[in-house]
N, CA, C and O atoms as a GROMACS GRO file, in nm:
protein
  356
    1MET      N    1  -1.497  -1.713  -0.833
    1MET     CA    2  -1.558  -1.791  -0.937
    1MET      C    3  -1.718  -1.771  -0.931
    1MET      O    4  -1.783  -1.836  -0.850
    2PRO      N    5  -1.775  -1.684  -1.014
    2PRO     CA    6  -1.902  -1.656  -1.015
    2PRO      C    7  -1.978  -1.776  -1.090
    2PRO      O    8  -1.923  -1.844  -1.177
    3LEU      N    9  -2.103  -1.793  -1.050
    3LEU     CA   10  -2.184  -1.886  -1.127
    3LEU      C   11  -2.244  -1.845  -1.244
    3LEU      O   12  -2.285  -1.729  -1.254
    4ASP      N   13  -2.257  -1.937  -1.346
    4ASP     CA   14  -2.317  -1.899  -1.474
    4ASP      C   15  -2.458  -1.852  -1.452
    4ASP      O   16  -2.516  -1.890  -1.350
    5GLN      N   17  -2.515  -1.777  -1.532
    5GLN     CA   18  -2.641  -1.722  -1.515
    5GLN      C   19  -2.752  -1.825  -1.530
    5GLN      O   20  -2.859  -1.815  -1.470
    6ASP      N   21  -2.720  -1.929  -1.617
    6ASP     CA   22  -2.818  -2.031  -1.628
    6ASP      C   23  -2.831  -2.120  -1.494
    6ASP      O   24  -2.939  -2.150  -1.443
    7ILE      N   25  -2.723  -2.154  -1.453
    7ILE     CA   26  -2.726  -2.224  -1.322
    7ILE      C   27  -2.786  -2.144  -1.198
    7ILE      O   28  -2.857  -2.200  -1.114
    8LYS      N   29  -2.755  -2.017  -1.193
    8LYS     CA   30  -2.823  -1.935  -1.096
    8LYS      C   31  -2.958  -1.925  -1.117
    8LYS      O   32  -3.033  -1.927  -1.020
    9SER      N   33  -3.006  -1.912  -1.244
    9SER     CA   34  -3.154  -1.882  -1.256
    9SER      C   35  -3.224  -2.027  -1.234
    9SER      O   36  -3.343  -2.029  -1.203
   10ASP      N   37  -3.157  -2.141  -1.249
   10ASP     CA   38  -3.216  -2.266  -1.214
   10ASP      C   39  -3.233  -2.277  -1.074
   10ASP      O   40  -3.341  -2.318  -1.031
   11ILE      N   41  -3.130  -2.244  -0.987
   11ILE     CA   42  -3.138  -2.243  -0.855
   11ILE      C   43  -3.241  -2.148  -0.801
   11ILE      O   44  -3.313  -2.180  -0.706
   12ILE      N   45  -3.246  -2.037  -0.858
   12ILE     CA   46  -3.359  -1.946  -0.794
   12ILE      C   47  -3.494  -1.991  -0.838
   12ILE      O   48  -3.589  -1.964  -0.764
   13ASN      N   49  -3.514  -2.057  -0.946
   13ASN     CA   50  -3.650  -2.110  -0.979
   13ASN      C   51  -3.693  -2.234  -0.880
   13ASN      O   52  -3.809  -2.255  -0.843
   14GLU      N   53  -3.585  -2.307  -0.847
   14GLU     CA   54  -3.609  -2.423  -0.753
   14GLU      C   55  -3.634  -2.384  -0.613
   14GLU      O   56  -3.708  -2.456  -0.545
   15PHE      N   57  -3.578  -2.274  -0.562
   15PHE     CA   58  -3.580  -2.248  -0.431
   15PHE      C   59  -3.668  -2.113  -0.400
   15PHE      O   60  -3.686  -2.069  -0.286
   16LYS      N   61  -3.714  -2.063  -0.504
   16LYS     CA   62  -3.791  -1.925  -0.473
   16LYS      C   63  -3.931  -1.945  -0.395
   16LYS      O   64  -4.001  -2.044  -0.419
   17ARG      N   65  -3.965  -1.857  -0.309
   17ARG     CA   66  -4.088  -1.863  -0.241
   17ARG      C   67  -4.208  -1.819  -0.307
   17ARG      O   68  -4.317  -1.873  -0.285
   18ALA      N   69  -4.190  -1.711  -0.400
   18ALA     CA   70  -4.285  -1.644  -0.466
   18ALA      C   71  -4.224  -1.600  -0.595
   18ALA      O   72  -4.103  -1.615  -0.618
   19GLU      N   73  -4.313  -1.541  -0.686
   19GLU     CA   74  -4.264  -1.498  -0.820
   19GLU      C   75  -4.169  -1.380  -0.804
   19GLU      O   76  -4.202  -1.289  -0.728
   20GLY      N   77  -4.063  -1.375  -0.864
   20GLY     CA   78  -3.964  -1.272  -0.850
   20GLY      C   79  -3.887  -1.272  -0.731
   20GLY      O   80  -3.824  -1.171  -0.700
   21ASP      N   81  -3.885  -1.372  -0.662
   21ASP     CA   82  -3.808  -1.385  -0.548
   21ASP      C   83  -3.667  -1.420  -0.563
   21ASP      O   84  -3.643  -1.531  -0.610
   22THR      N   85  -3.562  -1.337  -0.528
   22THR     CA   86  -3.429  -1.368  -0.539
   22THR      C   87  -3.341  -1.359  -0.417
   22THR      O   88  -3.227  -1.406  -0.412
   23GLY      N   89  -3.404  -1.290  -0.312
   23GLY     CA   90  -3.343  -1.258  -0.199
   23GLY      C   91  -3.378  -1.339  -0.064
   23GLY      O   92  -3.323  -1.315   0.044
   24SER      N   93  -3.473  -1.435  -0.081
   24SER     CA   94  -3.504  -1.494   0.034
   24SER      C   95  -3.396  -1.575   0.089
   24SER      O   96  -3.307  -1.612   0.011
   25PRO      N   97  -3.391  -1.610   0.222
   25PRO     CA   98  -3.278  -1.694   0.278
   25PRO      C   99  -3.258  -1.830   0.216
   25PRO      O  100  -3.148  -1.883   0.210
   26GLU      N  101  -3.374  -1.888   0.167
   26GLU     CA  102  -3.366  -2.015   0.097
   26GLU      C  103  -3.273  -2.006  -0.036
   26GLU      O  104  -3.184  -2.087  -0.060
   27VAL      N  105  -3.308  -1.894  -0.119
   27VAL     CA  106  -3.243  -1.881  -0.246
   27VAL      C  107  -3.092  -1.854  -0.220
   27VAL      O  108  -3.005  -1.904  -0.292
   28GLN      N  109  -3.064  -1.770  -0.111
   28GLN     CA  110  -2.924  -1.718  -0.086
   28GLN      C  111  -2.854  -1.843  -0.039
   28GLN      O  112  -2.741  -1.866  -0.084
   29VAL      N  113  -2.905  -1.921   0.041
   29VAL     CA  114  -2.840  -2.044   0.102
   29VAL      C  115  -2.804  -2.135  -0.017
   29VAL      O  116  -2.692  -2.185  -0.032
   30ALA      N  117  -2.903  -2.153  -0.096
   30ALA     CA  118  -2.883  -2.249  -0.209
   30ALA      C  119  -2.777  -2.201  -0.314
   30ALA      O  120  -2.700  -2.283  -0.365
   31ILE      N  121  -2.774  -2.078  -0.345
   31ILE     CA  122  -2.667  -2.010  -0.430
   31ILE      C  123  -2.529  -2.039  -0.348
   31ILE      O  124  -2.436  -2.096  -0.406
   32LEU      N  125  -2.519  -2.004  -0.228
   32LEU     CA  126  -2.395  -2.022  -0.153
   32LEU      C  127  -2.355  -2.159  -0.149
   32LEU      O  128  -2.235  -2.186  -0.163
   33THR      N  129  -2.449  -2.259  -0.130
   33THR     CA  130  -2.399  -2.399  -0.125
   33THR      C  131  -2.348  -2.439  -0.259
   33THR      O  132  -2.247  -2.510  -0.264
   34ARG      N  133  -2.407  -2.402  -0.364
   34ARG     CA  134  -2.351  -2.433  -0.496
   34ARG      C  135  -2.213  -2.370  -0.529
   34ARG      O  136  -2.131  -2.431  -0.598
   35ARG      N  137  -2.189  -2.248  -0.478
   35ARG     CA  138  -2.054  -2.183  -0.480
   35ARG      C  139  -1.953  -2.261  -0.395
   35ARG      O  140  -1.837  -2.284  -0.432
   36ILE      N  141  -2.005  -2.300  -0.279
   36ILE     CA  142  -1.913  -2.365  -0.180
   36ILE      C  143  -1.869  -2.502  -0.245
   36ILE      O  144  -1.752  -2.537  -0.233
   37LYS      N  145  -1.964  -2.585  -0.317
   37LYS     CA  146  -1.932  -2.699  -0.368
   37LYS      C  147  -1.818  -2.673  -0.481
   37LYS      O  148  -1.712  -2.734  -0.481
   38ASP      N  149  -1.850  -2.587  -0.567
   38ASP     CA  150  -1.749  -2.554  -0.676
   38ASP      C  151  -1.615  -2.521  -0.624
   38ASP      O  152  -1.513  -2.573  -0.670
   39ILE      N  153  -1.615  -2.437  -0.532
   39ILE     CA  154  -1.473  -2.398  -0.474
   39ILE      C  155  -1.404  -2.518  -0.402
   39ILE      O  156  -1.282  -2.532  -0.402
   40THR      N  157  -1.492  -2.606  -0.341
   40THR     CA  158  -1.431  -2.725  -0.279
   40THR      C  159  -1.369  -2.823  -0.392
   40THR      O  160  -1.265  -2.884  -0.370
   41GLN      N  161  -1.434  -2.833  -0.506
   41GLN     CA  162  -1.381  -2.909  -0.608
   41GLN      C  163  -1.253  -2.853  -0.672
   41GLN      O  164  -1.162  -2.925  -0.713
   42HIS      N  165  -1.253  -2.713  -0.679
   42HIS     CA  166  -1.136  -2.641  -0.725
   42HIS      C  167  -1.021  -2.678  -0.623
   42HIS      O  168  -0.912  -2.714  -0.667
   43LEU      N  169  -1.045  -2.670  -0.491
   43LEU     CA  170  -0.934  -2.689  -0.387
   43LEU      C  171  -0.880  -2.826  -0.387
   43LEU      O  172  -0.764  -2.848  -0.352
   44LYS      N  173  -0.970  -2.932  -0.430
   44LYS     CA  174  -0.904  -3.064  -0.424
   44LYS      C  175  -0.808  -3.082  -0.527
   44LYS      O  176  -0.724  -3.170  -0.513
   45VAL      N  177  -0.809  -2.998  -0.647
   45VAL     CA  178  -0.705  -3.010  -0.747
   45VAL      C  179  -0.584  -2.909  -0.716
   45VAL      O  180  -0.467  -2.939  -0.742
   46HIS      N  181  -0.620  -2.790  -0.660
   46HIS     CA  182  -0.521  -2.685  -0.615
   46HIS      C  183  -0.523  -2.667  -0.471
   46HIS      O  184  -0.592  -2.582  -0.415
   47LYS      N  185  -0.435  -2.761  -0.403
   47LYS     CA  186  -0.438  -2.754  -0.258
   47LYS      C  187  -0.388  -2.638  -0.191
   47LYS      O  188  -0.430  -2.604  -0.080
   48HIS      N  189  -0.291  -2.570  -0.262
   48HIS     CA  190  -0.217  -2.464  -0.210
   48HIS      C  191  -0.280  -2.318  -0.258
   48HIS      O  192  -0.207  -2.220  -0.249
   49ASP      N  193  -0.401  -2.304  -0.304
   49ASP     CA  194  -0.462  -2.184  -0.343
   49ASP      C  195  -0.532  -2.135  -0.217
   49ASP      O  196  -0.647  -2.166  -0.185
   50TYR      N  197  -0.448  -2.054  -0.149
   50TYR     CA  198  -0.487  -1.991  -0.011
   50TYR      C  199  -0.599  -1.886  -0.029
   50TYR      O  200  -0.688  -1.870   0.054
   51ALA      N  201  -0.590  -1.817  -0.142
   51ALA     CA  202  -0.692  -1.710  -0.160
   51ALA      C  203  -0.833  -1.770  -0.171
   51ALA      O  204  -0.933  -1.718  -0.120
   52SER      N  205  -0.833  -1.872  -0.233
   52SER     CA  206  -0.976  -1.958  -0.269
   52SER      C  207  -1.020  -2.024  -0.135
   52SER      O  208  -1.139  -2.045  -0.113
   53THR      N  209  -0.924  -2.056  -0.050
   53THR     CA  210  -0.945  -2.119   0.087
   53THR      C  211  -1.010  -2.012   0.171
   53THR      O  212  -1.111  -2.035   0.238
   54ARG      N  213  -0.951  -1.892   0.166
   54ARG     CA  214  -1.009  -1.783   0.236
   54ARG      C  215  -1.142  -1.762   0.196
   54ARG      O  216  -1.231  -1.760   0.282
   55GLY      N  217  -1.169  -1.746   0.069
   55GLY     CA  218  -1.300  -1.719   0.008
   55GLY      C  219  -1.396  -1.818   0.047
   55GLY      O  220  -1.512  -1.785   0.073
   56LEU      N  221  -1.358  -1.935   0.053
   56LEU     CA  222  -1.440  -2.065   0.097
   56LEU      C  223  -1.493  -2.035   0.238
   56LEU      O  224  -1.613  -2.043   0.263
   57LYS      N  225  -1.398  -1.999   0.333
   57LYS     CA  226  -1.436  -1.983   0.455
   57LYS      C  227  -1.519  -1.863   0.477
   57LYS      O  228  -1.597  -1.864   0.573
   58LYS      N  229  -1.513  -1.764   0.404
   58LYS     CA  230  -1.607  -1.649   0.408
   58LYS      C  231  -1.744  -1.704   0.369
   58LYS      O  232  -1.842  -1.689   0.442
   59LEU      N  233  -1.748  -1.769   0.249
   59LEU     CA  234  -1.891  -1.822   0.205
   59LEU      C  235  -1.942  -1.917   0.304
   59LEU      O  236  -2.063  -1.907   0.323
   60VAL      N  237  -1.882  -2.004   0.370
   60VAL     CA  238  -1.935  -2.098   0.468
   60VAL      C  239  -1.985  -2.005   0.598
   60VAL      O  240  -2.088  -2.032   0.661
   61GLY      N  241  -1.909  -1.907   0.624
   61GLY     CA  242  -1.962  -1.824   0.737
   61GLY      C  243  -2.093  -1.747   0.707
   61GLY      O  244  -2.184  -1.737   0.789
   62GLN      N  245  -2.094  -1.697   0.592
   62GLN     CA  246  -2.228  -1.634   0.529
   62GLN      C  247  -2.336  -1.745   0.537
   62GLN      O  248  -2.444  -1.720   0.591
   63ARG      N  249  -2.314  -1.849   0.493
   63ARG     CA  250  -2.426  -1.961   0.483
   63ARG      C  251  -2.452  -1.989   0.636
   63ARG      O  252  -2.568  -1.992   0.678
   64ARG      N  253  -2.361  -2.006   0.706
   64ARG     CA  254  -2.401  -2.038   0.845
   64ARG      C  255  -2.488  -1.933   0.906
   64ARG      O  256  -2.588  -1.970   0.968
   65GLN      N  257  -2.461  -1.804   0.893
   65GLN     CA  258  -2.538  -1.692   0.934
   65GLN      C  259  -2.676  -1.694   0.884
   65GLN      O  260  -2.772  -1.677   0.960
   66LEU      N  261  -2.690  -1.713   0.759
   66LEU     CA  262  -2.827  -1.723   0.702
   66LEU      C  263  -2.909  -1.835   0.744
   66LEU      O  264  -3.030  -1.819   0.758
   67LEU      N  265  -2.846  -1.964   0.769
   67LEU     CA  266  -2.902  -2.065   0.830
   67LEU      C  267  -2.945  -2.049   0.981
   67LEU      O  268  -3.049  -2.100   1.023
   68LYS      N  269  -2.870  -1.985   1.051
   68LYS     CA  270  -2.904  -1.944   1.183
   68LYS      C  271  -3.018  -1.852   1.190
   68LYS      O  272  -3.109  -1.870   1.272
   69TYR      N  273  -3.017  -1.750   1.103
   69TYR     CA  274  -3.131  -1.664   1.090
   69TYR      C  275  -3.250  -1.737   1.058
   69TYR      O  276  -3.350  -1.722   1.130
   70LEU      N  277  -3.252  -1.822   0.951
   70LEU     CA  278  -3.367  -1.906   0.921
   70LEU      C  279  -3.427  -1.994   1.031
   70LEU      O  280  -3.548  -2.007   1.046
   71SER      N  281  -3.338  -2.052   1.104
   71SER     CA  282  -3.374  -2.143   1.206
   71SER      C  283  -3.452  -2.069   1.312
   71SER      O  284  -3.553  -2.121   1.359
   72LYS      N  285  -3.407  -1.941   1.354
   72LYS     CA  286  -3.470  -1.874   1.445
   72LYS      C  287  -3.614  -1.812   1.388
   72LYS      O  288  -3.714  -1.804   1.460
   73LYS      N  289  -3.612  -1.774   1.261
   73LYS     CA  290  -3.726  -1.718   1.215
   73LYS      C  291  -3.831  -1.825   1.179
   73LYS      O  292  -3.948  -1.796   1.206
   74ASP      N  293  -3.809  -1.932   1.128
   74ASP     CA  294  -3.906  -2.047   1.103
   74ASP      C  295  -3.830  -2.183   1.089
   74ASP      O  296  -3.763  -2.208   0.989
   75ILE      N  297  -3.843  -2.266   1.187
   75ILE     CA  298  -3.776  -2.393   1.199
   75ILE      C  299  -3.816  -2.494   1.090
   75ILE      O  300  -3.740  -2.586   1.060
   76ASN      N  301  -3.935  -2.476   1.033
   76ASN     CA  302  -3.988  -2.562   0.941
   76ASN      C  303  -3.922  -2.524   0.813
   76ASN      O  304  -3.876  -2.615   0.745
   77ARG      N  305  -3.911  -2.410   0.774
   77ARG     CA  306  -3.845  -2.373   0.650
   77ARG      C  307  -3.709  -2.412   0.658
   77ARG      O  308  -3.660  -2.467   0.560
   78TYR      N  309  -3.637  -2.392   0.766
   78TYR     CA  310  -3.495  -2.437   0.782
   78TYR      C  311  -3.484  -2.590   0.769
   78TYR      O  312  -3.386  -2.636   0.711
   79ARG      N  313  -3.568  -2.666   0.815
   79ARG     CA  314  -3.545  -2.812   0.817
   79ARG      C  315  -3.585  -2.864   0.667
   79ARG      O  316  -3.527  -2.959   0.616
   80ASP      N  317  -3.674  -2.803   0.611
   80ASP     CA  318  -3.695  -2.829   0.463
   80ASP      C  319  -3.584  -2.802   0.376
   80ASP      O  320  -3.548  -2.883   0.291
   81LEU      N  321  -3.521  -2.677   0.395
   81LEU     CA  322  -3.397  -2.637   0.316
   81LEU      C  323  -3.285  -2.730   0.343
   81LEU      O  324  -3.220  -2.778   0.250
   82CYS      N  325  -3.260  -2.759   0.465
   82CYS     CA  326  -3.147  -2.851   0.502
   82CYS      C  327  -3.167  -2.995   0.434
   82CYS      O  328  -3.070  -3.061   0.396
   83GLY      N  329  -3.292  -3.035   0.423
   83GLY     CA  330  -3.324  -3.160   0.362
   83GLY      C  331  -3.309  -3.158   0.219
   83GLY      O  332  -3.252  -3.251   0.161
   84LYS      N  333  -3.357  -3.056   0.157
   84LYS     CA  334  -3.330  -3.039   0.015
   84LYS      C  335  -3.183  -3.032  -0.037
   84LYS      O  336  -3.142  -3.089  -0.138
   85LEU      N  337  -3.108  -2.950   0.052
   85LEU     CA  338  -2.975  -2.929   0.007
   85LEU      C  339  -2.880  -3.052   0.057
   85LEU      O  340  -2.770  -3.074   0.006
   86GLY      N  341  -2.935  -3.126   0.162
   86GLY     CA  342  -2.850  -3.237   0.223
   86GLY      C  343  -2.740  -3.174   0.300
   86GLY      O  344  -2.627  -3.222   0.287
   87LEU      N  345  -2.761  -3.062   0.388
   87LEU     CA  346  -2.658  -2.993   0.465
   87LEU      C  347  -2.635  -3.062   0.593
   87LEU      O  348  -2.518  -3.081   0.628
   88ARG      N  349  -2.732  -3.102   0.666
   88ARG     CA  350  -2.735  -3.147   0.798
   88ARG      C  351  -2.816  -3.287   0.811
   88ARG      O  352  -2.920  -3.306   0.749
   89PRO      N  353  -2.760  -3.380   0.894
   89PRO     CA  354  -2.827  -3.504   0.917
   89PRO      C  355  -2.956  -3.485   0.985
   89PRO      O  356  -3.026  -3.582   1.012
   0.00000   0.00000   0.00000
């Protein structure tokens, strides 16, 4: 389930670090978080959709890797991102 281009561009504009930035860890984590939320809502209705469950697990793993990288690279950026997205307490 890909994101609409409007939603994706809004997320990029909110989390970009510089003009034309689409690949920074912050942007990637924000996009993954939105996709994870969408798939989670889908799975609440369709509990036995195992293909989507597998995809969800893969997305969570990708996000975890990016967050781990960001925490090692710059802990302040990591904390700001987690605060904005409400990921960790």
